[in-house]
Each structure stands twice: as structure tokens, then as C-alpha cells.
py3Dmol code that shows the C-alpha trace and the ligand (Angstrom):
import py3Dmol

protein = """\
ATOM      1  CA  MET A   1    -122.399 -39.525  15.400  1.00  0.00           C
ATOM      2  CA  ALA A   2    -125.726 -38.183  16.414  1.00  0.00           C
ATOM      3  CA  GLY A   3    -128.189 -39.982  18.572  1.00  0.00           C
ATOM      4  CA  PRO A   4    -131.728 -38.749  18.226  1.00  0.00           C
ATOM      5  CA  ARG A   5    -132.729 -41.141  20.974  1.00  0.00           C
ATOM      6  CA  LYS A   6    -130.088 -39.641  23.201  1.00  0.00           C
ATOM      7  CA  ILE A   7    -131.259 -36.158  22.518  1.00  0.00           C
ATOM      8  CA  HIS A   8    -134.752 -37.319  23.205  1.00  0.00           C
ATOM      9  CA  LEU A   9    -133.656 -38.627  26.544  1.00  0.00           C
ATOM     10  CA  LEU A  10    -131.821 -35.467  27.281  1.00  0.00           C
ATOM     11  CA  CYS A  11    -135.012 -33.575  26.621  1.00  0.00           C
ATOM     12  CA  GLY A  12    -136.751 -35.820  29.071  1.00  0.00           C
ATOM     13  CA  HIS A  13    -134.297 -34.660  31.692  1.00  0.00           C
ATOM     14  CA  ILE A  14    -134.812 -31.067  30.822  1.00  0.00           C
ATOM     15  CA  ARG A  15    -138.550 -31.475  31.067  1.00  0.00           C
ATOM     16  CA  GLN A  16    -138.166 -32.991  34.491  1.00  0.00           C
ATOM     17  CA  PHE A  17    -136.007 -30.162  35.647  1.00  0.00           C
ATOM     18  CA  LEU A  18    -138.462 -27.682  34.288  1.00  0.00           C
ATOM     19  CA  LEU A  19    -141.212 -29.253  36.310  1.00  0.00           C
ATOM     20  CA  LEU A  20    -139.060 -28.954  39.392  1.00  0.00           C
ATOM     21  CA  TYR A  21    -137.819 -25.461  38.832  1.00  0.00           C
ATOM     22  CA  ILE A  22    -140.552 -23.646  37.010  1.00  0.00           C
ATOM     23  CA  SER A  23    -141.654 -20.650  38.934  1.00  0.00           C
ATOM     24  CA  LEU A  24    -144.485 -18.450  37.859  1.00  0.00           C
ATOM     25  CA  SER A  25    -142.730 -15.410  39.153  1.00  0.00           C
ATOM     26  CA  VAL A  26    -139.929 -15.760  36.627  1.00  0.00           C
ATOM     27  CA  THR A  27    -140.520 -13.648  33.583  1.00  0.00           C
ATOM     28  CA  LEU A  28    -139.085 -14.476  30.213  1.00  0.00           C
ATOM     29  CA  THR A  29    -136.832 -12.036  28.507  1.00  0.00           C
ATOM     30  CA  THR A  30    -139.521  -9.570  27.679  1.00  0.00           C
ATOM     31  CA  LEU A  31    -139.411  -8.292  24.175  1.00  0.00           C
ATOM     32  CA  GLY A  32    -139.047  -4.704  25.224  1.00  0.00           C
ATOM     33  CA  ALA A  33    -136.247  -5.272  27.680  1.00  0.00           C
ATOM     34  CA  PRO A  34    -132.961  -6.369  26.200  1.00  0.00           C
ATOM     35  CA  VAL A  35    -131.536  -7.307  29.542  1.00  0.00           C
ATOM     36  CA  ALA A  36    -133.318 -10.331  30.911  1.00  0.00           C
ATOM     37  CA  ASP A  37    -134.568 -10.074  34.462  1.00  0.00           C
ATOM     38  CA  ALA A  38    -134.214 -13.777  34.926  1.00  0.00           C
ATOM     39  CA  GLY A  39    -131.624 -15.824  33.075  1.00  0.00           C
ATOM     40  CA  GLU A  40    -131.947 -19.458  32.199  1.00  0.00           C
ATOM     41  CA  GLN A  41    -130.046 -20.280  35.349  1.00  0.00           C
ATOM     42  CA  ASN A  42    -133.200 -19.746  37.396  1.00  0.00           C
ATOM     43  CA  TRP A  43    -134.892 -22.595  35.604  1.00  0.00           C
ATOM     44  CA  LEU A  44    -132.146 -25.129  36.043  1.00  0.00           C
ATOM     45  CA  PRO A  45    -130.560 -26.928  38.983  1.00  0.00           C
ATOM     46  CA  PRO A  46    -128.121 -24.648  40.794  1.00  0.00           C
ATOM     47  CA  GLY A  47    -124.657 -24.836  39.311  1.00  0.00           C
ATOM     48  CA  SER A  48    -125.901 -25.484  35.780  1.00  0.00           C
ATOM     49  CA  THR A  49    -124.514 -23.568  32.824  1.00  0.00           C
ATOM     50  CA  THR A  50    -126.209 -23.795  29.473  1.00  0.00           C
ATOM     51  CA  GLU A  51    -124.778 -20.711  27.798  1.00  0.00           C
ATOM     52  CA  LEU A  52    -121.138 -19.869  27.247  1.00  0.00           C
ATOM     53  CA  ARG A  53    -119.985 -17.131  29.569  1.00  0.00           C
ATOM     54  CA  ARG A  54    -116.808 -16.387  27.682  1.00  0.00           C
ATOM     55  CA  ASP A  55    -116.294 -15.434  24.064  1.00  0.00           C
ATOM     56  CA  PRO A  56    -117.699 -18.145  21.821  1.00  0.00           C
ATOM     57  CA  PRO A  57    -115.436 -20.215  19.576  1.00  0.00           C
ATOM     58  CA  PRO A  58    -114.926 -18.727  16.111  1.00  0.00           C
ATOM     59  CA  GLU A  59    -117.567 -19.470  13.548  1.00  0.00           C
ATOM     60  CA  PHE A  60    -116.154 -20.977  10.377  1.00  0.00           C
ATOM     61  CA  ILE A  61    -118.261 -20.571   7.307  1.00  0.00           C
ATOM     62  CA  ARG A  62    -117.247 -22.353   4.141  1.00  0.00           C
ATOM     63  CA  LYS A  63    -115.866 -20.074   1.510  1.00  0.00           C
ATOM     64  CA  GLY A  64    -118.287 -19.642  -1.345  1.00  0.00           C
ATOM     65  CA  THR A  65    -121.289 -19.751   0.944  1.00  0.00           C
ATOM     66  CA  ILE A  66    -123.886 -17.342  -0.335  1.00  0.00           C
ATOM     67  CA  ARG A  67    -124.905 -15.423   2.732  1.00  0.00           C
ATOM     68  CA  ASP A  68    -128.328 -14.580   1.440  1.00  0.00           C
ATOM     69  CA  GLU A  69    -131.464 -14.069   3.485  1.00  0.00           C
ATOM     70  CA  LYS A  70    -132.193 -17.769   3.679  1.00  0.00           C
ATOM     71  CA  TRP A  71    -128.795 -18.365   5.243  1.00  0.00           C
ATOM     72  CA  LEU A  72    -129.176 -15.399   7.596  1.00  0.00           C
ATOM     73  CA  TYR A  73    -132.609 -16.632   8.684  1.00  0.00           C
ATOM     74  CA  GLY A  74    -131.159 -20.105   9.280  1.00  0.00           C
ATOM     75  CA  ARG A  75    -128.398 -18.647  11.415  1.00  0.00           C
ATOM     76  CA  LEU A  76    -130.956 -16.707  13.429  1.00  0.00           C
ATOM     77  CA  LEU A  77    -133.123 -19.809  13.937  1.00  0.00           C
ATOM     78  CA  PHE A  78    -130.093 -21.822  15.053  1.00  0.00           C
ATOM     79  CA  ARG A  79    -129.746 -19.293  17.860  1.00  0.00           C
ATOM     80  CA  SER A  80    -133.405 -19.156  18.746  1.00  0.00           C
ATOM     81  CA  PRO A  81    -134.982 -21.212  21.542  1.00  0.00           C
ATOM     82  CA  SER A  82    -138.361 -20.702  19.857  1.00  0.00           C
ATOM     83  CA  LEU A  83    -137.342 -23.281  17.278  1.00  0.00           C
ATOM     84  CA  LEU A  84    -137.279 -25.919  19.987  1.00  0.00           C
ATOM     85  CA  GLY A  85    -140.565 -24.931  21.578  1.00  0.00           C
ATOM     86  CA  GLU A  86    -142.004 -23.592  24.777  1.00  0.00           C
ATOM     87  CA  LYS A  87    -139.816 -25.480  27.204  1.00  0.00           C
ATOM     88  CA  ALA A  88    -136.578 -24.579  25.502  1.00  0.00           C
ATOM     89  CA  VAL A  89    -137.730 -20.952  25.528  1.00  0.00           C
ATOM     90  CA  ARG A  90    -137.944 -21.063  29.325  1.00  0.00           C
ATOM     91  CA  ILE A  91    -134.358 -22.131  29.793  1.00  0.00           C
ATOM     92  CA  GLY A  92    -133.125 -20.234  26.777  1.00  0.00           C
ATOM     93  CA  LEU A  93    -131.946 -23.433  25.107  1.00  0.00           C
ATOM     94  CA  SER A  94    -131.218 -23.274  21.383  1.00  0.00           C
ATOM     95  CA  CYS A  95    -129.071 -25.298  19.003  1.00  0.00           C
ATOM     96  CA  ASN A  96    -126.436 -22.665  19.656  1.00  0.00           C
ATOM     97  CA  SER A  97    -126.443 -23.369  23.414  1.00  0.00           C
ATOM     98  CA  CYS A  98    -124.839 -26.754  22.818  1.00  0.00           C
ATOM     99  CA  HIS A  99    -123.202 -26.020  19.466  1.00  0.00           C
ATOM    100  CA  PRO A 100    -122.116 -22.357  19.825  1.00  0.00           C
ATOM    101  CA  ASN A 101    -121.154 -20.951  16.429  1.00  0.00           C
ATOM    102  CA  GLY A 102    -121.433 -24.515  15.143  1.00  0.00           C
ATOM    103  CA  HIS A 103    -118.752 -25.794  17.496  1.00  0.00           C
ATOM    104  CA  VAL A 104    -118.969 -27.184  21.035  1.00  0.00           C
ATOM    105  CA  ASN A 105    -120.046 -25.563  24.260  1.00  0.00           C
ATOM    106  CA  THR A 106    -117.343 -27.022  26.454  1.00  0.00           C
ATOM    107  CA  GLU A 107    -118.961 -25.310  29.445  1.00  0.00           C
ATOM    108  CA  PHE A 108    -122.440 -26.803  28.944  1.00  0.00           C
ATOM    109  CA  TYR A 109    -123.282 -28.368  32.254  1.00  0.00           C
ATOM    110  CA  ILE A 110    -126.547 -29.427  33.814  1.00  0.00           C
ATOM    111  CA  ASN A 111    -126.086 -30.343  37.411  1.00  0.00           C
ATOM    112  CA  GLY A 112    -126.957 -34.004  37.760  1.00  0.00           C
ATOM    113  CA  LEU A 113    -126.654 -34.763  34.060  1.00  0.00           C
ATOM    114  CA  SER A 114    -123.087 -33.781  33.283  1.00  0.00           C
ATOM    115  CA  ASP A 115    -119.999 -35.386  34.792  1.00  0.00           C
ATOM    116  CA  ARG A 116    -117.944 -32.526  33.512  1.00  0.00           C
ATOM    117  CA  PRO A 117    -118.607 -29.494  31.337  1.00  0.00           C
ATOM    118  CA  GLY A 118    -119.260 -30.167  27.659  1.00  0.00           C
ATOM    119  CA  ARG A 119    -120.801 -33.530  28.384  1.00  0.00           C
ATOM    120  CA  ILE A 120    -124.315 -34.722  29.136  1.00  0.00           C
ATOM    121  CA  ASP A 121    -125.319 -37.746  31.137  1.00  0.00           C
ATOM    122  CA  VAL A 122    -127.973 -39.369  29.029  1.00  0.00           C
ATOM    123  CA  THR A 123    -128.308 -42.438  31.227  1.00  0.00           C
ATOM    124  CA  HIS A 124    -130.265 -41.027  34.079  1.00  0.00           C
ATOM    125  CA  ARG A 125    -133.328 -42.009  36.077  1.00  0.00           C
ATOM    126  CA  PHE A 126    -135.303 -39.298  34.320  1.00  0.00           C
ATOM    127  CA  TRP A 127    -135.031 -41.248  31.100  1.00  0.00           C
ATOM    128  CA  GLN A 128    -138.328 -42.390  29.775  1.00  0.00           C
ATOM    129  CA  ALA A 129    -139.497 -45.828  30.875  1.00  0.00           C
ATOM    130  CA  GLY A 130    -137.648 -48.573  29.087  1.00  0.00           C
ATOM    131  CA  PHE A 131    -134.649 -46.485  28.150  1.00  0.00           C
ATOM    132  CA  GLU A 132    -132.848 -46.405  31.460  1.00  0.00           C
ATOM    133  CA  ASP A 133    -129.620 -48.379  31.672  1.00  0.00           C
ATOM    134  CA  LYS A 134    -128.918 -47.406  35.291  1.00  0.00           C
ATOM    135  CA  MET A 135    -125.408 -46.353  34.378  1.00  0.00           C
ATOM    136  CA  SER A 136    -123.785 -42.971  34.500  1.00  0.00           C
ATOM    137  CA  ASN A 137    -122.884 -42.405  30.893  1.00  0.00           C
ATOM    138  CA  PRO A 138    -122.365 -38.814  29.831  1.00  0.00           C
ATOM    139  CA  ILE A 139    -121.559 -38.156  26.184  1.00  0.00           C
ATOM    140  CA  ASP A 140    -119.643 -35.398  24.495  1.00  0.00           C
ATOM    141  CA  ILE A 141    -121.548 -32.701  22.671  1.00  0.00           C
ATOM    142  CA  PRO A 142    -120.117 -32.910  19.154  1.00  0.00           C
ATOM    143  CA  SER A 143    -118.882 -30.043  17.051  1.00  0.00           C
ATOM    144  CA  LEU A 144    -120.904 -29.361  13.926  1.00  0.00           C
ATOM    145  CA  ARG A 145    -117.889 -28.128  12.018  1.00  0.00           C
ATOM    146  CA  GLY A 146    -117.915 -29.808   8.635  1.00  0.00           C
ATOM    147  CA  VAL A 147    -121.181 -31.545   9.550  1.00  0.00           C
ATOM    148  CA  ARG A 148    -122.301 -31.701   5.934  1.00  0.00           C
ATOM    149  CA  GLU A 149    -119.602 -34.323   5.402  1.00  0.00           C
ATOM    150  CA  THR A 150    -120.590 -36.609   8.278  1.00  0.00           C
ATOM    151  CA  ALA A 151    -123.826 -38.223   7.042  1.00  0.00           C
ATOM    152  CA  PRO A 152    -125.618 -40.364   8.006  1.00  0.00           C
ATOM    153  CA  TYR A 153    -126.737 -38.834  11.300  1.00  0.00           C
ATOM    154  CA  GLY A 154    -127.966 -40.529  14.445  1.00  0.00           C
ATOM    155  CA  THR A 155    -126.937 -43.620  16.318  1.00  0.00           C
ATOM    156  CA  ILE A 156    -130.208 -45.423  17.001  1.00  0.00           C
ATOM    157  CA  ASN A 157    -132.537 -43.872  14.482  1.00  0.00           C
ATOM    158  CA  ILE A 158    -130.371 -43.225  11.473  1.00  0.00           C
ATOM    159  CA  PHE A 159    -131.185 -40.321   9.199  1.00  0.00           C
ATOM    160  CA  PRO A 160    -129.638 -40.036   5.752  1.00  0.00           C
ATOM    161  CA  ASP A 161    -129.348 -36.269   5.644  1.00  0.00           C
ATOM    162  CA  LEU A 162    -129.252 -33.149   7.728  1.00  0.00           C
ATOM    163  CA  HIS A 163    -132.758 -32.177   6.741  1.00  0.00           C
ATOM    164  CA  ALA A 164    -134.349 -35.351   8.097  1.00  0.00           C
ATOM    165  CA  PHE A 165    -132.150 -35.439  11.181  1.00  0.00           C
ATOM    166  CA  THR A 166    -132.760 -31.816  12.098  1.00  0.00           C
ATOM    167  CA  ARG A 167    -136.510 -32.087  11.640  1.00  0.00           C
ATOM    168  CA  HIS A 168    -136.509 -35.131  13.907  1.00  0.00           C
ATOM    169  CA  VAL A 169    -134.467 -33.306  16.559  1.00  0.00           C
ATOM    170  CA  ILE A 170    -136.837 -30.345  16.577  1.00  0.00           C
ATOM    171  CA  VAL A 171    -140.207 -32.063  16.362  1.00  0.00           C
ATOM    172  CA  THR A 172    -139.743 -35.418  18.008  1.00  0.00           C
ATOM    173  CA  GLU A 173    -136.903 -34.918  20.425  1.00  0.00           C
ATOM    174  CA  PHE A 174    -137.378 -31.334  21.535  1.00  0.00           C
ATOM    175  CA  ALA A 175    -141.160 -31.326  20.980  1.00  0.00           C
ATOM    176  CA  GLY A 176    -140.863 -28.042  19.137  1.00  0.00           C
ATOM    177  CA  PRO A 177    -143.504 -26.741  16.775  1.00  0.00           C
ATOM    178  CA  SER A 178    -143.348 -28.343  13.349  1.00  0.00           C
ATOM    179  CA  PRO A 179    -141.006 -26.084  11.386  1.00  0.00           C
ATOM    180  CA  THR A 180    -142.273 -24.699   8.111  1.00  0.00           C
ATOM    181  CA  PRO A 181    -140.453 -25.892   4.989  1.00  0.00           C
ATOM    182  CA  GLU A 182    -139.011 -22.385   4.777  1.00  0.00           C
ATOM    183  CA  LYS A 183    -137.512 -22.677   8.259  1.00  0.00           C
ATOM    184  CA  MET A 184    -136.126 -26.140   7.570  1.00  0.00           C
ATOM    185  CA  GLU A 185    -134.475 -25.040   4.365  1.00  0.00           C
ATOM    186  CA  ALA A 186    -132.939 -22.035   6.048  1.00  0.00           C
ATOM    187  CA  LEU A 187    -131.620 -24.033   8.985  1.00  0.00           C
ATOM    188  CA  VAL A 188    -130.147 -26.710   6.756  1.00  0.00           C
ATOM    189  CA  ALA A 189    -128.561 -24.060   4.536  1.00  0.00           C
ATOM    190  CA  TYR A 190    -126.876 -22.707   7.656  1.00  0.00           C
ATOM    191  CA  LEU A 191    -125.780 -26.158   8.889  1.00  0.00           C
ATOM    192  CA  ASN A 192    -124.383 -26.984   5.465  1.00  0.00           C
ATOM    193  CA  SER A 193    -122.345 -23.801   5.525  1.00  0.00           C
ATOM    194  CA  ILE A 194    -120.500 -24.613   8.741  1.00  0.00           C
ATOM    195  CA  GLY A 195    -116.932 -25.322   7.721  1.00  0.00           C
ATOM    196  CA  ASN A 196    -114.238 -27.269   9.499  1.00  0.00           C
ATOM    197  CA  ASN A 197    -111.053 -25.851  10.922  1.00  0.00           C
ATOM    198  CA  GLY A 198    -109.504 -25.097   7.584  1.00  0.00           C
ATOM    199  CA  LEU A 199    -106.855 -27.823   7.682  1.00  0.00           C
ATOM    200  CA  ASP A 200    -108.347 -29.452   4.620  1.00  0.00           C
ATOM    201  CA  GLU A 201    -106.830 -27.715   1.623  1.00  0.00           C
ATOM    202  CA  ASP A 202    -110.176 -27.371  -0.162  1.00  0.00           C
ATOM    203  CA  GLN A 203    -111.753 -26.000   2.896  1.00  0.00           C
ATOM    204  CA  SER A 204    -111.241 -22.279   2.792  1.00  0.00           C
ATOM    205  CA  ILE A 205    -113.046 -20.657   5.608  1.00  0.00           C
ATOM    206  CA  VAL A 206    -114.502 -17.316   6.412  1.00  0.00           C
ATOM    207  CA  GLN A 207    -114.779 -16.180   9.959  1.00  0.00           C
ATOM    208  CA  THR A 208    -117.870 -14.193  10.843  1.00  0.00           C
ATOM    209  CA  SER A 209    -118.513 -11.500  13.367  1.00  0.00           C
ATOM    210  CA  THR A 210    -120.271 -12.502  16.559  1.00  0.00           C
ATOM    211  CA  ASP A 211    -122.625  -9.565  16.419  1.00  0.00           C
ATOM    212  CA  MET A 212    -124.048 -10.102  12.970  1.00  0.00           C
ATOM    213  CA  SER A 213    -127.082  -8.008  12.229  1.00  0.00           C
ATOM    214  CA  TYR A 214    -130.288  -9.642  11.080  1.00  0.00           C
ATOM    215  CA  LEU A 215    -132.056  -6.386  10.328  1.00  0.00           C
ATOM    216  CA  SER A 216    -131.764  -6.832   6.563  1.00  0.00           C
ATOM    217  CA  LEU A 217    -134.261  -9.695   6.886  1.00  0.00           C
ATOM    218  CA  LEU A 218    -136.954  -7.115   7.612  1.00  0.00           C
ATOM    219  CA  ARG A 219    -136.741  -5.378   4.275  1.00  0.00           C
ATOM    220  CA  ALA A 220    -138.763  -7.888   2.241  1.00  0.00           C
ATOM    221  CA  PRO A 221    -141.739  -8.173   4.633  1.00  0.00           C
ATOM    222  CA  LEU A 222    -141.739  -4.383   5.093  1.00  0.00           C
ATOM    223  CA  GLU A 223    -141.875  -3.856   1.357  1.00  0.00           C
ATOM    224  CA  ASP A 224    -144.474  -6.595   0.846  1.00  0.00           C
ATOM    225  CA  LYS A 225    -146.466  -5.430   3.885  1.00  0.00           C
ATOM    226  CA  GLY A 226    -146.220  -8.953   5.242  1.00  0.00           C
ATOM    227  CA  GLU A 227    -147.229  -8.245   8.777  1.00  0.00           C
ATOM    228  CA  ALA A 228    -147.159 -11.819  10.112  1.00  0.00           C
ATOM    229  CA  LYS A 229    -143.690 -12.447   8.730  1.00  0.00           C
ATOM    230  CA  LEU A 230    -142.516  -9.090   9.983  1.00  0.00           C
ATOM    231  CA  ASN A 231    -143.776  -9.836  13.482  1.00  0.00           C
ATOM    232  CA  GLU A 232    -142.133 -13.242  13.513  1.00  0.00           C
ATOM    233  CA  LEU A 233    -138.792 -11.808  12.464  1.00  0.00           C
ATOM    234  CA  ILE A 234    -138.954  -8.902  14.881  1.00  0.00           C
ATOM    235  CA  ASP A 235    -139.656 -11.323  17.730  1.00  0.00           C
ATOM    236  CA  LEU A 236    -136.696 -13.480  16.729  1.00  0.00           C
ATOM    237  CA  ILE A 237    -134.375 -10.512  16.363  1.00  0.00           C
ATOM    238  CA  ARG A 238    -135.464  -8.901  19.622  1.00  0.00           C
ATOM    239  CA  SER A 239    -134.870 -12.029  21.611  1.00  0.00           C
ATOM    240  CA  ASP A 240    -131.512 -12.474  19.907  1.00  0.00           C
ATOM    241  CA  LEU A 241    -130.616  -8.955  21.047  1.00  0.00           C
ATOM    242  CA  GLY A 242    -131.803  -9.870  24.532  1.00  0.00           C
ATOM    243  CA  ARG A 243    -129.405 -12.797  24.630  1.00  0.00           C
ATOM    244  CA  ARG A 244    -126.576 -10.618  23.340  1.00  0.00           C
ATOM    245  CA  ALA A 245    -127.217  -8.118  26.083  1.00  0.00           C
ATOM    246  CA  ASN A 246    -126.226 -10.830  28.545  1.00  0.00           C
ATOM    247  CA  MET A 247    -122.926 -11.523  26.830  1.00  0.00           C
ATOM    248  CA  PRO A 248    -119.675 -10.088  28.154  1.00  0.00           C
ATOM    249  CA  ASN A 249    -118.790  -6.778  26.461  1.00  0.00           C
ATOM    250  CA  ALA A 250    -122.373  -6.253  25.323  1.00  0.00           C
ATOM    251  CA  LYS A 251    -122.959  -2.873  23.743  1.00  0.00           C
ATOM    252  CA  GLY A 252    -125.984  -2.092  25.863  1.00  0.00           C
ATOM    253  CA  ASP A 253    -126.834   1.313  24.415  1.00  0.00           C
ATOM    254  CA  THR A 254    -126.718   0.184  20.803  1.00  0.00           C
ATOM    255  CA  LEU A 255    -128.765  -2.897  21.598  1.00  0.00           C
ATOM    256  CA  ARG A 256    -131.349  -0.850  23.427  1.00  0.00           C
ATOM    257  CA  ARG A 257    -131.624   1.646  20.593  1.00  0.00           C
ATOM    258  CA  THR A 258    -132.160  -1.156  18.096  1.00  0.00           C
ATOM    259  CA  VAL A 259    -134.793  -2.772  20.289  1.00  0.00           C
ATOM    260  CA  THR A 260    -136.626   0.539  20.580  1.00  0.00           C
ATOM    261  CA  GLY A 261    -136.525   0.971  16.796  1.00  0.00           C
ATOM    262  CA  LEU A 262    -137.903  -2.534  16.308  1.00  0.00           C
ATOM    263  CA  LYS A 263    -140.715  -1.812  18.705  1.00  0.00           C
ATOM    264  CA  GLU A 264    -141.609   1.292  16.730  1.00  0.00           C
ATOM    265  CA  ILE A 265    -141.565  -0.662  13.456  1.00  0.00           C
ATOM    266  CA  ASN A 266    -143.893  -3.172  15.070  1.00  0.00           C
ATOM    267  CA  GLU A 267    -146.298  -0.448  16.158  1.00  0.00           C
ATOM    268  CA  LYS A 268    -146.327   1.287  12.783  1.00  0.00           C
ATOM    269  CA  ALA A 269    -146.910  -2.015  10.989  1.00  0.00           C
ATOM    270  CA  ALA A 270    -149.750  -2.878  13.383  1.00  0.00           C
ATOM    271  CA  ALA A 271    -151.308   0.477  12.456  1.00  0.00           C
ATOM    272  CA  LYS A 272    -150.782  -0.460   8.766  1.00  0.00           C
ATOM    273  CA  ASP A 273    -148.430   2.479   8.330  1.00  0.00           C
ATOM    274  CA  PHE A 274    -145.785   0.632   6.380  1.00  0.00           C
ATOM    275  CA  THR A 275    -144.317   3.844   4.992  1.00  0.00           C
ATOM    276  CA  ALA A 276    -143.409   5.021   8.481  1.00  0.00           C
ATOM    277  CA  ALA A 277    -142.240   1.534   9.419  1.00  0.00           C
ATOM    278  CA  LEU A 278    -139.922   1.448   6.426  1.00  0.00           C
ATOM    279  CA  MET A 279    -138.482   4.844   7.354  1.00  0.00           C
ATOM    280  CA  ILE A 280    -137.671   3.706  10.872  1.00  0.00           C
ATOM    281  CA  TYR A 281    -136.105   0.615   9.382  1.00  0.00           C
ATOM    282  CA  GLN A 282    -133.930   2.704   7.077  1.00  0.00           C
ATOM    283  CA  GLU A 283    -132.771   4.864   9.977  1.00  0.00           C
ATOM    284  CA  LEU A 284    -131.825   1.752  11.925  1.00  0.00           C
ATOM    285  CA  MET A 285    -129.926   0.352   8.963  1.00  0.00           C
ATOM    286  CA  ALA A 286    -128.067   3.617   8.484  1.00  0.00           C
ATOM    287  CA  ARG A 287    -126.786   3.411  12.054  1.00  0.00           C
ATOM    288  CA  GLN A 288    -125.497  -0.152  11.696  1.00  0.00           C
TER     289      GLN A 288
END
"""
ligand_1 = """\
43
HEC
C -128.782 -29.871 24.955
C -127.702 -29.885 23.981
C -128.055 -29.925 22.513
C -128.925 -29.116 21.830
C -129.831 -28.031 22.387
C -128.815 -29.487 20.445
N -127.908 -30.489 20.304
Fe -127.252 -31.254 18.562
N -126.237 -32.697 19.581
C -126.126 -32.758 20.956
C -125.478 -34.010 21.327
C -125.147 -34.481 22.754
C -125.233 -34.685 20.119
C -124.585 -36.057 19.964
C -125.654 -37.109 20.003
C -125.062 -38.501 19.900
O -123.864 -38.639 19.688
O -125.827 -39.446 20.023
C -125.717 -33.809 19.037
C -125.597 -34.105 17.663
C -126.000 -33.252 16.647
C -125.756 -33.454 15.241
C -125.012 -34.616 14.626
C -123.560 -34.302 14.501
C -122.842 -35.390 13.747
O -121.739 -35.112 13.257
O -123.349 -36.515 13.676
C -126.341 -32.407 14.575
C -126.370 -32.162 13.066
C -126.935 -31.570 15.561
N -126.700 -32.096 16.814
C -127.631 -30.413 15.260
C -128.412 -29.742 16.195
C -129.392 -28.723 15.832
C -129.689 -28.222 14.423
C -129.957 -28.324 16.999
C -131.100 -27.343 17.179
C -132.302 -27.649 16.419
C -129.294 -29.072 18.077
N -128.389 -29.927 17.543
C -129.548 -28.889 19.426
C -126.522 -31.798 21.849
C -127.428 -30.805 21.545
"""
view = py3Dmol.view(width=600, height=400)
view.addModel(protein, "pdb")
view.setStyle({"model": 0}, {"cartoon": {"style": "trace"}})
view.addModel(ligand_1, "xyz")
view.setStyle({"model": 1}, {"stick": {}})
view.zoomTo()
view.show()
């Protein structure tokens, strides 16, 4: 069961570590450069691992899930540190860091907070005043497979549904920007689609590819000339490509070409030349 308080405390730790390890010289994954100069490791205590370094566990999506743009957007947000705010951006922490493909990151380890990988010590001196129990008490990161069936959520503050719980995690616990209703709906649609391991006879599952393309999300804002939405999506997609570039077996050339195309779309849209932007988009789609 989820513990919003625990997550909150965990965030407290992360904040503390950020204060200790922030260095102005470290640049974020710049949008134009798919390969990050400085990984999240630089922002964390030495020996910490917040991203899986091997192939992620398979992603099980319930059969019958309509993989429309809302779902695709939700999947992208689940993998985006920007959802959790500035501090998460610095260490590259997203929902997917702890729950890769909706399962568990058994390698997640923050030196000083984890007794072993896949677990987090939430009883630590960096807890906020009043919460500390002075005991070492790491907890397992849970899998989100079949999470739609496990309501209510939370151990201290109980939330009746995924929508309320997720909003609380983002805004209160991770101090992220208040998500728009559109973002919340998309994220919850994605969470609801995460299936279990298929042992349940009703639970047919569909396995997805790890390098799913989000480019189709750009079509609507390109056609509607929605520049703000377009920029938001391009930022999300570019940083997703940046993270992929750091994965084993990354297809560097393809990623780079896509990033260049996105940059061009951005430039054309900024110059209000949506016709040219749409053409670049179509070329990119044709090469997918
Ligand atoms: C730093 C690791 C970490 C990150 C990042 C994280 N979680 Fe979790 N999540 C946990 C832990 C640990 C628990 C278990 C809390 C408990 O048992 O008290 C949990 C529990 C949950 C649960 C409840 C599962 C259940 O069956 O009760 C949901 C849903 C969830 N997380 C979704 C998310 C979403 C959505 C995000 C991104 C907005 C996210 N988490 C980000 C570590 C993380």
C-alpha cells in the first residue's frame, strides 16, 4: 500500500541531497544534445543508482486499452521528471525511475537511504521534524502492475482513487507544479492501463516496445497551430530521447536525427511557419 507520507519523507531526503550535491557547473540534459553531459549520478551521493542500467522489466498493458493520445501523453508524463518539478529534473527522477514500465526498479539505490537496491530508507535523520523514528526502516518500492485494483492508496493519508493519490504525490510530496486536469487524466489513464502479470484469466496483456514513439502527439497542435502545446510536447519528447540515449543499445544516430527534426519544427513554429513545421513532422513520421 502506498504511503504519501513516506514519499513525502523520501522527497525530504532527496532535497537534502540536492542541497549537498548541487553544483552550478552541472548542466542539465540540454534539449539539443541527446546525450547528457552530466547524468543524475552527479547530483546524488556516490554509489547511488536511480535509473535502471539494464533492460527494463516488460511493460504489461491491459488488453482492450485504447492507446489514444491521452494514453500516450500519460505514458510520456510518467517518464518525465518535469512532472515532479525542478528538483526531480536535476536528478532525472520520474515515476518511471522507481516504477520502470509500471513495475519495480530493483536497482534503485540512494546511498544512505537504501539498505539494499529496490528499497528506500524512509526513517532517516533528514526526515522533517516530528516524523523521525530514529530507526533504519527501508521499504520496498511496489510494483504498479494491476494498480487499478488495489485502491485505496496510501498508508497514512488514505486516498480513495488513483487520481487523488497521484495528484497528492506530485503536488504535495514531490512539490511539483500543479498538474493540469489534462495531465492528470492522461497519467491516470496510463496508470489504469498497467496490467498484472497475466496469471489472472481475465487479464490478457499486451507487451509494448521500449522505444515507443511519441511523435504522433505533435500532429494535433501542429494542425491547430497550438504553439504552447507544441513546445511543451517537444520539450517532453526531446528529454525522453535524451534519457533513451543513455540506455544500453541506444540507437544514437536515429535519436539524434529525431532531435534535430524536432528542433527544426520548433524553429518553424516559432516563426509561425506551421506549413513547413508540418512538413518536417511528416518526414520524421515517415522515417519511424
Ligand atoms: C523515489 C521513488 C518513487 C518515485 C519517484 C515514485 N514513487 Fe510511487 N511509490 C514509491 C514507494 C516507495 C511506494 C510505496 C509507499 C508506501 O508503501 O508507503 C510507492 C507507491 C506508489 C503507488 C501505490 C501503489 C499501491 O499499490 O498502493 C502508486 C499508485 C504510485 N506509487 C505511483 C507513482 C507515480 C504516478 C509517480 C510519479 C508521479 C510515483 N509513484 C513516483 C516510490 C516512488
